[in-house]
C-alpha positions, -999 to +999 in steps of 0.1 A: -005-143-345-010-146-308+017-129-287+029-133-251+037-102-231+069-101-212+073-075-184+101-068-159+101-038-135+128-017-120+116+002-090+136+029-072+125+034-036+140+063-016+152+052+018+137+074+046+170+083+063+176+118+078+207+124+057+219+114+023+236+081+015+272+094+012+271+128+031+255+144+061+232+167+040+196+164+049+172+146+025+138+162+033+113+168+006+101+203-002+131+224+008+142+255-012+162+246-043+199+238-036+195+243+001+203+207+010+237+202-006+273+197+005+306+195-012+300+158-017+266+165-034+283+191-056+311+168-065+337+194-055+374+183-057+387+168-025+353+159-011+350+123+000+319+101+004+311+083+036+285+055+037+253+062+057+250+031+079+212+035+083+208+034+045+228+001+045+207-013+073+174-004+056+185-019+023+193-052+041+159-050+058+142-048+024+162-077+011+153-099+041+116-089+038+116-102+002+136-133+010+168-122-008+203-135+000+224-108+016+258-103+001+283-103+030+312-088+010+298-060-012+312-028-027+302+004-046+309+012-082+309+043-104+283+044-132+297+070-156+275+092-177+271+129-184+239+148-175+235+183-161+220+171-129+249+148-121+277+171-109+304+144-105+299+130-140+291+096-124+266+080-101+277+059-072+258+026-075+265-012-073+273-033-103+285-069-098+281-073-061+246-059-051+237-059-014+208-083-021+204-111-046+173-132-055+141-131-035+105-129-046+073-108-043+040-125-039+006-110-048-029-118-058-046-103-088-081-090-081-107-115-089-083-145-085-078-168-055-044-182-064-015-160-055+013-154-080+049-146-074+077-127-092+113-135-088+137-107-080+171-104-097+187-081-072+183-051-049+212-026-048+220+007-032+226+039-052+225+076-049+199+097-067+207+124-092+195+160-090+165+175-108+162+196-139+135+223-140+127+237-174+112+271-181+075+270-187+078+300-210+088+289-245+103+324-251+128+317-223+148+286-233+164+280-199+167+251-176+176+251-139+193+225-117+181+217-082+206+194-065+186+188-033+179+152-045+215+145-055+229+119-031+195+109-018+197+071-008+178+048-031+174+010-034+167-003-069+146-034-069+149-053-102+125-081-111+130-109-135+108-107-166+081-128-150+050-107-155+026-114-183+001-085-181-003-049-169-026-063-141+002-084-128+026-054-128+000-033-110-006-058-082+031-066-079+038-029-073+010-028-046+026-057-028+061-042-031+049-009-017+030-026+011+061-044+023+084-014+021+059+006+041+054-022+067+091-024+075+093+014+074+122+018+051+104+041+026+073+061+026+068+051-011+052+085-019+051+086-057+040+122-057+072+133-040+094+110-061+102+085-033+090+056-054+096+055-091+092+027-116+106+019-150+089-009-170+107-032-195+082-045-220+085-069-250+063-094-267+070-127-285+049-153-304+031-176-280+051-208-275+085-191-283+113-192-257+132-162-273+127-127-260+115-100-284+131-065-286+128-048-253+116-012-247+122+005-213+095+030-203+104+058-179+085+087-164+059+065-147+047+085-117+017+064-106+006+028-106-022+038-129+004+052-153+024+020-152-006+000-162-017+024-190+019+027-204+023-011-206-010-016-223-002+011-249+033-002-255+021-038-260-004-027-286+023-006-303+047-035-305+020-058-317+011-034-345+048-031-355+052-069-358+019-073-376+031-048-402+064-067-405+084-039-390+113-040-366+125-015-340+157-011-319+160-016-282+152+018-268+141+039-239+108+057-241+090+083-220+053+080-210+033+111-220+004+111-196-013+140-214-015+121-247-014+086-232+013+075-255+050+063-252+075+084-270+111+074-280+137+091-259+170+074-269+184+040-279+189+018-249+223+019-232+240-014-223+260-019-191+293-015-209+282+020-220+285+031-184+321+020-179+315+007-144+345+004-121+349+001-083+347+035-065+382+041-052+369+065-025+347+039-008+360+008+010+343-025+005+315-034+030+321-066+049+291-078+070+290-106+095+262-132+096+254-121+131+248-085+119+224-098+092+205-120+117+201-091+142+186-071+114+163-100+105+151-102+141+141-065+140+117-070+111+080-067+120+053-092+110+049-089+073+015-082+056+010-117+041+018-134+074-005-109+093-033-114+069-031-152+072-031-149+110-062-127+110-080-154+089-067-184+108-064-172+144-091-145+145-116-161+121-120-131+099-131-134+063-103-131+038-117-098+025-117-082+059-081-094+066-069-080+033-084-046+040-071-045+076-035-055+066-031-033+036-013-008+057+007-015+089-009+014+107-044+001+099-035-033+112-020-019+143-051+003+149-074-028+145-054-049+169-053-022+195-091-018+193-095-056+194-076-058+227-103-037+243-134-051+225-126-088+225-148-093+194-128-098+162-156-096+136-175-067+151-142-047+155-133-055+119-167-042+107-163-009+127-127-003+116-131-011+079-165+005+074-169+034+098-133+044+106-118+038+072-149+053+056-140+086+072-103+082+067-108+077+029-134+104+027-112+130+043-080+118+026-061+114+059-040+087+074-054+065+102-028+081+125-046+114+119-080+100+127-095+117+158-108+086+176-082+064+192-084+026+187-090+021+224-121+042+223-134+024+192-127-009+210-147+004+240-176+012+217-176-022+201-174-038+235-206-020+246-224-033+215-209-068+218-220-070+255-255-059+246-254-027+266-262-006+235-276-015+201-257-011+168-280+018+159-272+036+191-235+027+185-237+049+154-250+078+174-223+074+200-197+072+173-209+105+158-205+120+193-170+106+197-159+123+165-163+157+182-152+150+217-125+132+237-151+114+259-151+077+263-181+059+247-192+047+282-194+083+294-214+093+264-238+064+268-243+073+305-247+110+300-273+106+272-291+077+289-286+054+259-283+021+278-304-007+263-337-011+279-341-045+295-373-039+314-394-069+302-427-052+310-418-019+292-406-038+262-436-061+261-459-030+262-441-016+231-442-050+214-480-052+219-484-017+206-463-026+175-484-057+168-516-036+170-502-009+148-488-032+121-517-055+113-507-058+077-472-069+086-486-094+111-508-110+085-479-112+060-457-128+086-485-154+095-487-162+057-450-171+056-432-139+048-404-137+072-393-102+062-425-088+076-412-093+111-386-067+104-412-040+100-426-048+135-391-049+150-384-016+134-415+000+150-404-012+184-369+002+179-383+035+167-407+039+197-379+029+221-355+053+204-332+023+196-328+014+233-348-019+233-328-050+234-331-064+198-327-100+210-355-096+236-378-079+211-374-107+186-380-134+212-412-117+225-425-113+189-419-150+182-436-159+215-467-138+206-469-145+169-457-181+169-430-196+146-429-187+109-454-210+091-440-230+062-445-215+028-471-229+004 
């Protein structure tokens, strides 16, 4: 029997506020255990939560970026469950009035041209729990609680079950991460726990409109893990149905060491959490004007920026996708372009030379040594024909180790393109005499042979001869390429 895969994702993104969502405790990563806690984080009697306005604003920004409807009259609820890293015995979340409803995330699966979109169910604000640290020594059966994360502001982005493959889930997550980073509401660092994903997976016979039994997979700490866990779970469920077996709705963990999903517990339903409005937090009432002011503060989003690069700047789609993958890269490119004035040449230098080093050294583009203005100046020298592309590479290497402008480097090293017709003609004549074999191949119709002669000229001139002038002189002396055959 053929089966259809049904996937929905629940993504928790940590909002990058300085303090926690309901207290003034800091929320920085990497601090000593239990050093960023307050009476609110500890759930001490008499302590009262106060909503962090910045967390509310950033949650609204995320909803607007994804095209959600903003709930003007919202509230917070208590989600009751017991776990050692939850001091209050409940988590402050949102149940029936989430801050954002609806919306969608668009993405393109690699190798396809047609974009896809996944509908969002909701985006709501909630506080994070603490973290349990278990003893690595099996002889010491102890666990420790670090409450630094308790109260950290999160938004949970819940999708409809619209995805039909692990590839769709993967590219959905890439698009989601890109938008959140563009609007700078989260750094989406999975290694530090600021982006976490749970996958809801089920399968059903093709053509059926009924959902199969759903399994929620937790502990997915990378996009690669999300894809691998979904693929494994789909095969497991297919095998179960093929054998005529059934299984309950449940929560599983992804074991990355063994590459398997393992049952954790049967799945709770919403009534198990006994939601009720938090009596310590007043309702949040927003005006339409407030929401519109937040909308106006949003930057140009990645899809719109990519389309502008293609339509207005004439860049190939691939170039535009690379340059708009991160907001900082797109900003760098546009700053360089303001100086260079050549969209395509600037694109080539940023995506190939600059990003080549950024990726090799595992740094961010903001940590890259050469400013976009200096790269733009280098590209302008090439575009204006003052230096060749080959000399440009030499200048670039020099720029990596100095703060000098490219113009200064070119002047100091006497790298300006030679435009002396007589000198270039002398080298061209020398090249023709020294490359008789290439000349004969060219005259017999092999156009690539001309490259060997040009290469000789560039070598003798140390890359300083004007390539356009060299090619024109060779064509004048050797004649046009004869027709083949």
